[in-house]
C-alpha angles and dihedrals in degrees: 000000000000123000110282124237116261088259092071131071131193129231096007125183115238097187095103091045099063123066092221087065092227119162118240138133134223121219088220132016137183136171118221109209102148138029088245091060090050091050090050090051093051089052091054106109095217095056098092092051094061134080107243134209123186111215127198122167094332091232096126098043139105114195102210093177145327118319115230094204144051123307113202111201108203114217101158110144141185134104133201147153102253102176145348139194136180092288109034152016115233110215123185127199135180115253093243095057115118106255099222092045089052092050091049091050093052090052092048088053091052096251108130127190108088098063095108088059095055119136095016105145121236139054136301091250092054093052095079093042091061096025086227118218141176142162097009101321135092122199090236089070090064098034122114110167142325135211120226138173120227104227091204098054104017089233119145113223133188114218127195127205095276093051091052090057094214119200136159102315087336144101141159088273091070091051130023095006096045109128092000104071123054113197111221103176141001129209121206128201107219117193123243090195091059127179124184118250104221103144092110105100097226092051092048091052092047091055095042094055094072091035098256107161103164104031126199120226089258091054091050089050091049090051091050092047092050091050094049093047091053097044107032131058120241107245088216088068105024120029113237144134098226118243105014101193132045117239102258124234121214133181122264095257093050088050092052090052092050098044090052087062097036110032091177092057108136109231141171119202113224129215091247093058097258122118124231117218129202106253091197091058092050092050093046091048088055089058099250100121109115093003123132131211110189111311094341128075146172112259115256094226100040124028091201092069125079116201138201106239089191135301096019123160129203094262090056091055093048092047091056092043092053091048091053092047090052092051094050091045093051095045103039106012088238126133118223118208121205115244101204124079110255112215129188099016 
């Protein structure tokens, strides 16, 4: 293999670049901070021969082993109001911007719409990949377009919502475009005729406690932040990747069979006739909340979160995840699907 450009390094540690704190190494690594650096990378002759992984904040990632390819760490920044009309503000941000900082900035500017997604770890560019969601809102509902570079051709493309193929914690970037498209910027459409989304029970209770009846966007954000701080561990202190499992969806008949056995089963009917279940409730009911298996455990305050108790490796995380899946399958007949991207397995 020819000598790399100065922008690339060999045998790079990824431990500090994933919030789980798992040790792993990449055969090749580069940080993309400017369009010029990205252009130089695309011109590098060896690029197309390598496996590629586009890394944001590393907050939705399990490093199951070393990666024999190129990790591209996106650090492109910048944020601006680029247009507005009678119905919305159109706000663009670089893919490397911190997500929560971006949400806070939009609220400070008087542009509501993202408040239910406050304090979600990660970057702006990772938000469409996962179609992040929380407390009654998915990112896709506020998405307008994104800009991405095709790493095979070097072409910059603009993709709308349909092209991104958003689903529940899913998008084209987790499937066909994985490793091929690098998101450089995202534009959001934030509503001028805003209404608070407070149907989620925890958010409603958080607002009712101080007597807030008609909340502002900032008050909704504050409620969401308070909830997340109480329920979820700070990755700076306890390694984790947030919610580890997706909330499963089952058909109506399977739901009727389950609710007959478990009348207190939390459930959320979906437009397509399926029923979404609370994965955290299923895990807790199986007795996993607060339990530890080796150096990895289930968080004491939220059964949906797996945590690094110290010195964990990727295989330790996957061992616990498989044990939880087996318990939920045996008890409820429900399959749990991991939410994070698993790299290096």
